[in-house]
N, C-alpha and C positions, 0 to 999 in steps of 0.2 A: 815688761809692756807683754799685752795678751793681742795676737793676730792671728786673723783668718785667710786662709788660702785657697779658693777654687783651681783646682788643676785636673788636667787626665792621668789615672792615676793606674800604673800597668800591675802592679802587686798589691793589694788592698792589705794583705797579713805582711808585708816587708816589717822589717825593724827599723829601720832607715830610709828615707827619701833624700832623691837628690831633685830637683826644680831649675832647669835653666833657664833664663830669660823669662821670668814671668811677670804680669802685669802687677802693681801694684794697687791696692783699695785701701783706704782709710786711713792714710798716713804709714802703709807697707813700706815707704822708703826710707823709714826710718828704725827697720827691723836691723836687730842686731844678734851677736851668739848671747844665748843664756835667756832670750824670750820666747814665751810659750805659744806655740800655734793650732788651731783647730783647722785639720786637713779636710776638705769638701771634697769628694771626688764628683766634677763635673756632671752633673746630669744629663746636658747637653752632650758630654761624649760620653754617655751609657754607664755612669756611675751611680751610686745611690746615695749621695748626698754626704753628711758626715759620719766618716770613717775612724777617723784616729785624732789623739790629742798629742803634740809632740814638743821638743824642746831645741831650738835651733843651735848646732853645734857650727855652723859658718854661714857667711852669706857676702857677696860680693855684689858690688853694683854695675849693672850692665851697661856698658858708654851708650849715648842717645846715637840714633842715627842719623848723621850730617845731612842726608837729603830731606830728612822730613822739617817742617818749621814747626810742628807741635807734635808731642806725645806722651803717651803715659810711661813715668818713669819702671825701668824694668830691673828687677835683681836675681841673682842665681843665689839657692839657699840648699843648704844641706840641713837635715832634720833628724833628729832619733827619737824615735816613737814612744811614748812614756804609757798611751793606755790605748785601746779602741773603743770603739763604739760601743754602748751596749745596747742600742736598739737602734734600729734607721731612723733617721732623719733628715728626709728628704724634703721636696716640697708637696707631694702628694700626703706626706704624713703631717706636715704643716696645714694645709688647705682647710679643714677641720676650725681651725683656728683663728 
């Protein structure tokens, strides 16, 4: 499967990424080792949009918060980078389309 993750990325050039307790989107709670992930550096946090593609090396579901009635599923995921983005692909780059 192929997934996308939008997160704050400290080092976009890193060969591996570890993201703890991330919200899932579009069926992301089913992510598993071996899946492909497109990594978007959150533009809300100063990132540039699409930065890399990677392969999930490990994933662990985060337990739900018992004090909340309803919450988005969260996962902790480790990703090995397989490719860097060839060009910037953020909101400003997509706006003309």
